[in-house]
C-alpha angles and dihedrals in degrees: 000000000000113000124208116246122208091275094052092049095046091049092052094044092049091050091052093054092044090053092045088060092047092051092049090051090051092048091050092050094245089119122046120220090255090055093044098046099079090044095052093043090057086057096049097256118137130182107227134176098288108012145343118298120211119204113201120202121239100183111225087346096281125133141147134233094265091054092045091053090051088056088053090048092052090049091053100041104036108019136036097282102281145071132213118227112212142209089257090063088252134114128239132201113206104194106052124151115220092229089060098046098093092043090055091051090048091053091047090051090061088067097040096263133126145161098234116146094357085128139018132065094303139094104297131211109316110240129205146167111307089215093055113143092016107057117099093214100061121104091211138346105279094202098085087058091046088053091050088052091049092053093044094049101042109105090345102177096218096044103042092094106034121166087261142348116299129210129194130190128190125199133167104199138068089244107079109216094164105055086246098172091054091065131091086248125014122187126196111191114215142155123247121183089343094308121118114226144129143260108225126215119184133185107035127137147124128229123090094344110030117202138171112231113249120224108263100172125025093201136356118179113245093242089061098040098101092052092049093050090046088056092048092053094043092056090049093047090050099047105021114116120252097174096073123038091201092058099039102095120102090243089067092049092052092045091053097040095038123238093265093054092046090048091052091049091050093049090052092048091045092060089058096042093051089066091060094070097227095142107104119244118258089252091062093052088047091051092052093042090055089064089059095050115143115269120257094272116195117232112271113270091200091247117167121200113253106241098187093109104074094208092053091046092055091048090051091052095046109032106027125080133189118269125214089235112076113241093028136091142195114241124200115201111210117226089187108092116170107273092011132117112263112247096008122126128176121235088251092053091047089053091050091053090049091051092050092049091051094047103036111014107050090262095296137123136172133209112218128216085238089065098254133115128242132208097201103191114039123154112238088232089060099049095096092051091049091050092049092051091047091049091054090051095047092249103111101093106147096213108110109155092358126122093270092053088090127176109214136168119225089258126184093336088077115355122091091206097053125106099193142021118266102177100061090045092052089050092051092049091049091051093048090054097034095127104100094204089057091048092050091048089055088051125192106009118154113202120188131184131198124185093209143011092276086083099216085155092055093234092162089063097049123110077223114019131186126200120192114214136174111251107188092319095318126107108248128181125213116204121219129189135195106031126139135179094193131092087289087060118185140152122244121242126223113251097210138274117015131247141220118254097275092039095057091050089054090047092053090052091052089050093051093045089053091049092053090050098050105029121117124223113293096007121139117215092260091050091054091047091052092049099048102024130217101307102082091049094045091052090051092049101043104020 
């Protein structure tokens, strides 16, 4: 876990007091809403349909039990008893009073948390692999590099007012568990000839114009990475459009310039930036890396989980992954109960997860971009106890990567930008496919719902995606097939005319029934779709 030094703490404390003054001036009427808006957005505070929403940063998804308990405390004291974990590995509170906002940030600062740059046209929260430091397939732990990026990007004077928001993801394995190529910049750490470095992808994103990031640099040594990223951002800041919000993202710039032209511009800028000496010395990376050292794992005792309880056995198969340390496992806690709201957790559940992390996972948790929570370092011998505690708290759904493990944005129930409701639809789909045996027979099937074209629910990257649109004042849902945010990245395609809420649930059932009928042995849904194309599914949906 990264620990604040005196500079980190003083920066966060100073920002809290600055924002307290800004809030007081807004409440007194000294600042208009138009004047206050850019100030609150830089502190993660949005004005939604019913109240203010506060988005709290969880850098690269990593937090400890003390921080998790603070999130539960904020939910109890300042919200309505719950928090919503997001696709940026953050947490949002949907019912915040403006007069409480600075007090919340002050309390968060006592546990090394903040809401800085969780909104605005700046570099947002750096995301990463939720299995970092635990996965056997990584070449290194990506989080020290994510922390370097956090420090580099926080209050960066050139990049505080970019043409548009900017999102970066860092992974260190061939398996992409962070949708890396659907970010403005995606980094894959790798070794080449004994040298650690990164492959750089620039220009991905979803929203109104979804694009997969092209490869811009095949390999940049780690000790030059900051300079190279600085060059990438400088070129964007120089040429990115500010006259049209819909064409302001870096993906549009690269599409219009062409990847080769953008690459050439970056290389030219990189040669100048390298002379500035902004790449941190090896000692600084070593200092940060030491904070992410592996826990003091005990030697494996050879324990094997007792699978005599069928419910526990299914949970083991579905929600538990192998750990690089023998005798340990990675546990994913599903926040997708049947009939529940995807990503939501009550204050009591948040406290339970904090307790489990402290007792069984070396005081560490992770937020995933799929809106779940990970206990990254659990002894195999403790898995049954963890499952029993999760069961008691209503957190033991064994549905990771199944059709009910739905990503969904808050939609029209909360968001002022949304055109349609996402939450009730997710609940209906979960209830239609509630039978776990049926879900497991369907296998890996990632379903994602967005309530508007901004794609906060990542519908473009769903094996099955749903986009809510406004059709002459009526909520209408477009169905997409064939997307993926993983290493086999692809964008979903619209099947045809949209549906009402019940109609799209029926359409999904016709799609899955068709898949079961035509799949070949070992094929996931997305594999079958890629083999046979859209037509069989379209015929099943529309007749």
